[in-house]
ROVOTOR-319628 format. One record per residue: chain; x, y, z of N, C-alpha, C, O in turn; residue in three letters. Coordinates in steps of 0.05 Angstrom, whole numbers. Each point is the difference from the previous one (the first is absolute). Example, Ala and Ser with C-alpha at 12.3 -4.5 7.8 and 13.67 -1.06 7.14 Angstrom:
! residues 2
@mol:A; n_x:264; n_y:-114; n_z:156; ca_x:-18; ca_y:24; ca_z:0; c_x:18; c_y:24; c_z:0; o_x:21; o_y:0; o_z:13; type:ala
@mol:A; n_x:-28; n_y:21; n_z:-27; ca_x:16; ca_y:24; ca_z:1; c_x:-15; c_y:22; c_z:14; o_x:10; o_y:22; o_z:4; type:ser
***
This chain:
! residues 86
@mol:A; n_x:-959; n_y:1809; n_z:-4455; ca_x:-27; ca_y:-12; ca_z:-9; c_x:-11; c_y:-12; c_z:25; o_x:13; o_y:-16; o_z:14; type:met
@mol:A; n_x:-37; n_y:22; n_z:-7; ca_x:-13; ca_y:-16; ca_z:28; c_x:-14; c_y:-25; c_z:-13; o_x:-4; o_y:-1; o_z:-24; type:thr
@mol:A; n_x:-2; n_y:-18; n_z:39; ca_x:-16; ca_y:-22; ca_z:-3; c_x:-21; c_y:-1; c_z:-17; o_x:-5; o_y:-18; o_z:-15; type:gln
@mol:A; n_x:-12; n_y:45; n_z:19; ca_x:-23; ca_y:2; ca_z:-14; c_x:5; c_y:15; c_z:-31; o_x:-17; o_y:1; o_z:-17; type:thr
@mol:A; n_x:39; n_y:8; n_z:16; ca_x:2; ca_y:7; ca_z:-25; c_x:6; c_y:-22; c_z:-23; o_x:14; o_y:-19; o_z:6; type:gln
@mol:A; n_x:-24; n_y:20; n_z:-33; ca_x:0; ca_y:-18; ca_z:-16; c_x:11; c_y:10; c_z:-23; o_x:-9; o_y:21; o_z:-9; type:arg
@mol:A; n_x:31; n_y:-36; n_z:-5; ca_x:8; ca_y:8; ca_z:-26; c_x:-2; c_y:-20; c_z:-22; o_x:7; o_y:-24; o_z:4; type:tyr
@mol:A; n_x:-16; n_y:31; n_z:-24; ca_x:-5; ca_y:-21; ca_z:-23; c_x:27; c_y:-5; c_z:-11; o_x:17; o_y:18; o_z:-1; type:lys
@mol:A; n_x:-11; n_y:-43; n_z:-8; ca_x:26; ca_y:-7; ca_z:-17; c_x:-8; c_y:-22; c_z:-21; o_x:-8; o_y:-21; o_z:10; type:tyr
@mol:A; n_x:7; n_y:23; n_z:-33; ca_x:-2; ca_y:-15; ca_z:-21; c_x:19; c_y:-22; c_z:0; o_x:21; o_y:4; o_z:-12; type:pro
@mol:A; n_x:-24; n_y:-24; n_z:23; ca_x:18; ca_y:-22; ca_z:7; c_x:-1; c_y:-20; c_z:-25; o_x:-23; o_y:-9; o_z:-4; type:leu
@mol:A; n_x:43; n_y:0; n_z:-13; ca_x:2; ca_y:-14; ca_z:-22; c_x:15; c_y:-25; c_z:12; o_x:23; o_y:1; o_z:10; type:gln
@mol:A; n_x:-36; n_y:-21; n_z:-11; ca_x:11; ca_y:-31; ca_z:12; c_x:0; c_y:-19; c_z:-29; o_x:-15; o_y:1; o_z:-20; type:leu
@mol:A; n_x:34; n_y:-16; n_z:25; ca_x:0; ca_y:-23; ca_z:-23; c_x:-23; c_y:-15; c_z:7; o_x:-5; o_y:-4; o_z:24; type:pro
@mol:A; n_x:-13; n_y:-8; n_z:-43; ca_x:-22; ca_y:-14; ca_z:4; c_x:1; c_y:-26; c_z:20; o_x:-20; o_y:-6; o_z:13; type:gln
@mol:A; n_x:45; n_y:-8; n_z:-12; ca_x:-1; ca_y:-19; ca_z:14; c_x:6; c_y:7; c_z:33; o_x:-5; o_y:-16; o_z:18; type:ser
@mol:A; n_x:13; n_y:38; n_z:-15; ca_x:5; ca_y:11; ca_z:30; c_x:-24; c_y:12; c_z:7; o_x:-8; o_y:0; o_z:23; type:leu
@mol:A; n_x:-8; n_y:12; n_z:-43; ca_x:-27; ca_y:11; ca_z:9; c_x:-19; c_y:-23; c_z:8; o_x:-16; o_y:0; o_z:18; type:lys
@mol:A; n_x:21; n_y:-20; n_z:-35; ca_x:-22; ca_y:-25; ca_z:4; c_x:12; c_y:-14; c_z:27; o_x:-17; o_y:-10; o_z:16; type:glu
@mol:A; n_x:37; n_y:9; n_z:-11; ca_x:11; ca_y:-14; ca_z:28; c_x:-5; c_y:20; c_z:24; o_x:-9; o_y:-9; o_z:22; type:thr
@mol:A; n_x:13; n_y:32; n_z:-25; ca_x:-9; ca_y:22; ca_z:19; c_x:-32; c_y:1; c_z:7; o_x:-10; o_y:2; o_z:22; type:ala
@mol:A; n_x:-4; n_y:-5; n_z:-47; ca_x:-31; ca_y:-2; ca_z:-1; c_x:-9; c_y:-29; c_z:18; o_x:-16; o_y:1; o_z:18; type:ala
@mol:A; n_x:26; n_y:-21; n_z:-25; ca_x:-5; ca_y:-26; ca_z:13; c_x:10; c_y:0; c_z:34; o_x:-11; o_y:-14; o_z:18; type:arg
@mol:A; n_x:31; n_y:30; n_z:-16; ca_x:8; ca_y:4; ca_z:30; c_x:-16; c_y:13; c_z:17; o_x:-5; o_y:-8; o_z:23; type:met
@mol:A; n_x:-5; n_y:31; n_z:-37; ca_x:-18; ca_y:19; ca_z:15; c_x:-28; c_y:-15; c_z:1; o_x:-13; o_y:2; o_z:21; type:ala
@mol:A; n_x:5; n_y:-17; n_z:-42; ca_x:-22; ca_y:-13; ca_z:10; c_x:-4; c_y:-18; c_z:21; o_x:-20; o_y:-1; o_z:14; type:gln
@mol:A; n_x:43; n_y:-13; n_z:-12; ca_x:3; ca_y:-19; ca_z:21; c_x:3; c_y:14; c_z:29; o_x:-7; o_y:-13; o_z:20; type:glu
@mol:A; n_x:16; n_y:37; n_z:-18; ca_x:1; ca_y:15; ca_z:22; c_x:-26; c_y:12; c_z:6; o_x:-7; o_y:6; o_z:23; type:asp
@mol:A; n_x:-10; n_y:-2; n_z:-45; ca_x:-25; ca_y:9; ca_z:6; c_x:2; c_y:33; c_z:-1; o_x:-17; o_y:14; o_z:11; type:gly
@mol:A; n_x:36; n_y:-6; n_z:-24; ca_x:2; ca_y:30; ca_z:-8; c_x:4; c_y:9; c_z:-27; o_x:10; o_y:-16; o_z:-16; type:val
@mol:A; n_x:-17; n_y:37; n_z:9; ca_x:-2; ca_y:13; ca_z:-28; c_x:31; c_y:-1; c_z:-10; o_x:19; o_y:-2; o_z:15; type:ser
@mol:A; n_x:-18; n_y:2; n_z:-39; ca_x:28; ca_y:2; ca_z:-14; c_x:17; c_y:18; c_z:7; o_x:24; o_y:-3; o_z:5; type:leu
@mol:A; n_x:-41; n_y:31; n_z:-5; ca_x:10; ca_y:21; ca_z:9; c_x:15; c_y:-1; c_z:26; o_x:25; o_y:3; o_z:2; type:asn
@mol:A; n_x:-42; n_y:-7; n_z:19; ca_x:6; ca_y:-9; ca_z:29; c_x:25; c_y:-19; c_z:2; o_x:18; o_y:6; o_z:16; type:gln
@mol:A; n_x:-16; n_y:-26; n_z:-31; ca_x:18; ca_y:-21; ca_z:4; c_x:28; c_y:15; c_z:-12; o_x:21; o_y:-6; o_z:11; type:trp
@mol:A; n_x:-23; n_y:22; n_z:-30; ca_x:27; ca_y:12; ca_z:-9; c_x:8; c_y:22; c_z:13; o_x:23; o_y:7; o_z:-4; type:ile
@mol:A; n_x:-38; n_y:5; n_z:19; ca_x:8; ca_y:24; ca_z:19; c_x:12; c_y:-15; c_z:25; o_x:21; o_y:8; o_z:10; type:val
@mol:A; n_x:-33; n_y:-29; n_z:-1; ca_x:9; ca_y:-17; ca_z:23; c_x:31; c_y:-10; c_z:-8; o_x:19; o_y:1; o_z:16; type:ser
@mol:A; n_x:-16; n_y:-10; n_z:-40; ca_x:25; ca_y:-15; ca_z:-10; c_x:20; c_y:26; c_z:-3; o_x:23; o_y:-3; o_z:10; type:ala
@mol:A; n_x:-29; n_y:25; n_z:-22; ca_x:22; ca_y:23; ca_z:3; c_x:5; c_y:8; c_z:25; o_x:24; o_y:4; o_z:6; type:val
@mol:A; n_x:-40; n_y:0; n_z:9; ca_x:2; ca_y:8; ca_z:30; c_x:21; c_y:-21; c_z:16; o_x:19; o_y:7; o_z:13; type:ala
@mol:A; n_x:-28; n_y:-32; n_z:-19; ca_x:22; ca_y:-18; ca_z:10; c_x:25; c_y:-3; c_z:-10; o_x:18; o_y:-9; o_z:14; type:gln
@mol:A; n_x:-14; n_y:18; n_z:-42; ca_x:25; ca_y:2; ca_z:-9; c_x:15; c_y:21; c_z:12; o_x:24; o_y:-3; o_z:6; type:lys
@mol:A; n_x:-38; n_y:26; n_z:-2; ca_x:13; ca_y:24; ca_z:5; c_x:11; c_y:-2; c_z:34; o_x:21; o_y:8; o_z:9; type:ile
@mol:A; n_x:-40; n_y:-22; n_z:3; ca_x:7; ca_y:-7; ca_z:27; c_x:27; c_y:-21; c_z:0; o_x:20; o_y:5; o_z:14; type:gly
@mol:A; n_x:-21; n_y:-24; n_z:-27; ca_x:26; ca_y:-17; ca_z:-5; c_x:26; c_y:19; c_z:-6; o_x:21; o_y:-2; o_z:13; type:ala
@mol:A; n_x:-25; n_y:18; n_z:-31; ca_x:23; ca_y:10; ca_z:-11; c_x:14; c_y:24; c_z:22; o_x:24; o_y:3; o_z:4; type:val
@mol:A; n_x:-43; n_y:10; n_z:8; ca_x:4; ca_y:21; ca_z:16; c_x:12; c_y:-16; c_z:29; o_x:17; o_y:12; o_z:13; type:glu
@mol:A; n_x:-26; n_y:-33; n_z:-8; ca_x:6; ca_y:-13; ca_z:24; c_x:29; c_y:-14; c_z:-5; o_x:16; o_y:-1; o_z:18; type:thr
@mol:A; n_x:-12; n_y:-10; n_z:-42; ca_x:31; ca_y:-8; ca_z:-7; c_x:17; c_y:26; c_z:-1; o_x:23; o_y:-2; o_z:9; type:ala
@mol:A; n_x:-30; n_y:25; n_z:-17; ca_x:16; ca_y:23; ca_z:-4; c_x:10; c_y:9; c_z:27; o_x:23; o_y:5; o_z:7; type:asp
@mol:A; n_x:-47; n_y:-3; n_z:10; ca_x:8; ca_y:9; ca_z:27; c_x:19; c_y:-18; c_z:14; o_x:19; o_y:10; o_z:13; type:asp
@mol:A; n_x:-21; n_y:-35; n_z:-15; ca_x:16; ca_y:-20; ca_z:12; c_x:29; c_y:5; c_z:-12; o_x:17; o_y:7; o_z:16; type:phe
@mol:A; n_x:-12; n_y:-9; n_z:-40; ca_x:23; ca_y:4; ca_z:-10; c_x:16; c_y:26; c_z:11; o_x:23; o_y:0; o_z:8; type:leu
@mol:A; n_x:-39; n_y:23; n_z:-8; ca_x:10; ca_y:22; ca_z:5; c_x:7; c_y:-2; c_z:31; o_x:22; o_y:8; o_z:6; type:lys
@mol:A; n_x:-33; n_y:-16; n_z:9; ca_x:6; ca_y:-4; ca_z:29; c_x:26; c_y:-16; c_z:7; o_x:17; o_y:7; o_z:16; type:ala
@mol:A; n_x:-17; n_y:-30; n_z:-32; ca_x:24; ca_y:-16; ca_z:-2; c_x:22; c_y:13; c_z:-9; o_x:19; o_y:-1; o_z:15; type:arg
@mol:A; n_x:-18; n_y:14; n_z:-41; ca_x:22; ca_y:10; ca_z:-6; c_x:3; c_y:25; c_z:19; o_x:24; o_y:4; o_z:2; type:ala
@mol:A; n_x:-36; n_y:12; n_z:12; ca_x:1; ca_y:23; ca_z:22; c_x:20; c_y:-11; c_z:20; o_x:18; o_y:15; o_z:8; type:gly
@mol:A; n_x:-20; n_y:-44; n_z:2; ca_x:17; ca_y:-9; ca_z:20; c_x:30; c_y:-14; c_z:-8; o_x:17; o_y:-8; o_z:15; type:thr
@mol:A; n_x:-18; n_y:8; n_z:-40; ca_x:26; ca_y:-5; ca_z:-14; c_x:23; c_y:15; c_z:7; o_x:-4; o_y:24; o_z:-4; type:ala
@mol:A; n_x:29; n_y:-30; n_z:13; ca_x:24; ca_y:13; ca_z:2; c_x:19; c_y:-2; c_z:-23; o_x:2; o_y:-19; o_z:-16; type:lys
@mol:A; n_x:14; n_y:44; n_z:17; ca_x:17; ca_y:-3; ca_z:-24; c_x:19; c_y:-24; c_z:-1; o_x:13; o_y:-4; o_z:20; type:his
@mol:A; n_x:-9; n_y:-12; n_z:-42; ca_x:18; ca_y:-22; ca_z:2; c_x:-13; c_y:-23; c_z:8; o_x:14; o_y:-20; o_z:0; type:gly
@mol:A; n_x:-39; n_y:16; n_z:7; ca_x:-15; ca_y:-23; ca_z:6; c_x:1; c_y:-19; c_z:-23; o_x:9; o_y:-22; o_z:5; type:asp
@mol:A; n_x:-16; n_y:29; n_z:-31; ca_x:-1; ca_y:-15; ca_z:-23; c_x:29; c_y:-12; c_z:-8; o_x:3; o_y:-23; o_z:-5; type:leu
@mol:A; n_x:15; n_y:42; n_z:5; ca_x:27; ca_y:-8; ca_z:-2; c_x:10; c_y:-24; c_z:19; o_x:12; o_y:-20; o_z:-8; type:thr
@mol:A; n_x:-18; n_y:25; n_z:34; ca_x:4; ca_y:-22; ca_z:18; c_x:-13; c_y:-28; c_z:-6; o_x:11; o_y:-22; o_z:1; type:arg
@mol:A; n_x:-36; n_y:27; n_z:-5; ca_x:-12; ca_y:-28; ca_z:-10; c_x:7; c_y:-13; c_z:-26; o_x:-2; o_y:-25; o_z:-3; type:leu
@mol:A; n_x:11; n_y:41; n_z:-16; ca_x:17; ca_y:-12; ca_z:-23; c_x:23; c_y:-11; c_z:3; o_x:9; o_y:-19; o_z:-14; type:leu
@mol:A; n_x:5; n_y:32; n_z:35; ca_x:26; ca_y:-11; ca_z:6; c_x:-1; c_y:-28; c_z:12; o_x:19; o_y:-16; o_z:-2; type:asp
@mol:A; n_x:-43; n_y:8; n_z:16; ca_x:-2; ca_y:-25; ca_z:15; c_x:-10; c_y:-21; c_z:-18; o_x:-3; o_y:-24; o_z:7; type:arg
@mol:A; n_x:-2; n_y:36; n_z:-37; ca_x:-8; ca_y:-16; ca_z:-16; c_x:22; c_y:-23; c_z:-12; o_x:23; o_y:9; o_z:-1; type:ala
@mol:A; n_x:-25; n_y:-31; n_z:-6; ca_x:22; ca_y:-18; ca_z:-6; c_x:12; c_y:9; c_z:-28; o_x:-17; o_y:8; o_z:-16; type:pro
@mol:A; n_x:41; n_y:-7; n_z:7; ca_x:9; ca_y:3; ca_z:-22; c_x:1; c_y:-23; c_z:-18; o_x:22; o_y:-11; o_z:-4; type:asn
@mol:A; n_x:-45; n_y:2; n_z:-8; ca_x:-2; ca_y:-26; ca_z:-14; c_x:-16; c_y:6; c_z:-27; o_x:-13; o_y:20; o_z:-2; type:val
@mol:A; n_x:15; n_y:-34; n_z:-14; ca_x:-14; ca_y:-1; ca_z:-28; c_x:-30; c_y:-2; c_z:7; o_x:-6; o_y:-13; o_z:20; type:pro
@mol:A; n_x:-14; n_y:26; n_z:-35; ca_x:-26; ca_y:-7; ca_z:4; c_x:-7; c_y:-27; c_z:0; o_x:16; o_y:-16; o_z:-12; type:pro
@mol:A; n_x:-39; n_y:7; n_z:24; ca_x:-9; ca_y:-27; ca_z:-9; c_x:-10; c_y:4; c_z:-32; o_x:-6; o_y:20; o_z:-12; type:ala
@mol:A; n_x:8; n_y:-48; n_z:1; ca_x:-3; ca_y:-1; ca_z:-29; c_x:-34; c_y:14; c_z:-2; o_x:-2; o_y:17; o_z:-18; type:pro
@mol:A; n_x:-14; n_y:-21; n_z:29; ca_x:-26; ca_y:11; ca_z:-4; c_x:-2; c_y:32; c_z:4; o_x:-19; o_y:13; o_z:-10; type:glu
@mol:A; n_x:37; n_y:-3; n_z:24; ca_x:2; ca_y:30; ca_z:6; c_x:20; c_y:16; c_z:-18; o_x:2; o_y:25; o_z:2; type:asp
@mol:A; n_x:14; n_y:-43; n_z:-21; ca_x:17; ca_y:15; ca_z:-19; c_x:-13; c_y:11; c_z:-19; o_x:-22; o_y:-8; o_z:-8; type:ala
@mol:A; n_x:35; n_y:30; n_z:-3; ca_x:-8; ca_y:15; ca_z:-25; c_x:11; c_y:-8; c_z:-20; o_x:25; o_y:0; o_z:1; type:ile
@mol:A; n_x:-37; n_y:-8; n_z:-20; ca_x:11; ca_y:-12; ca_z:-24; c_x:1; c_y:23; c_z:-25; o_x:-21; o_y:7; o_z:-12; type:asn
@mol:A; n_x:42; n_y:3; n_z:6; ca_x:2; ca_y:22; ca_z:-20; c_x:-5; c_y:-14; c_z:-29; o_x:0; o_y:13; o_z:-20; type:asp
***
């Protein structure tokens, strides 16, 4: 899809979310549609950036890195706030 192609998508939002988005769009001086398009684009960019970063980091990991890291951790019970209570 090029920048000039447009596709319609019937978006259903909870009323409170729509009202907040409309208010924020008005504050930004743009239409609700333009604000939603921008918000979706920002979210896609953030997810793709994080995904690329994690893939790059995973690509530099060597076999056994995690095991060596865990071997350095002390063998003590978790702090009370970290304990899992069954």
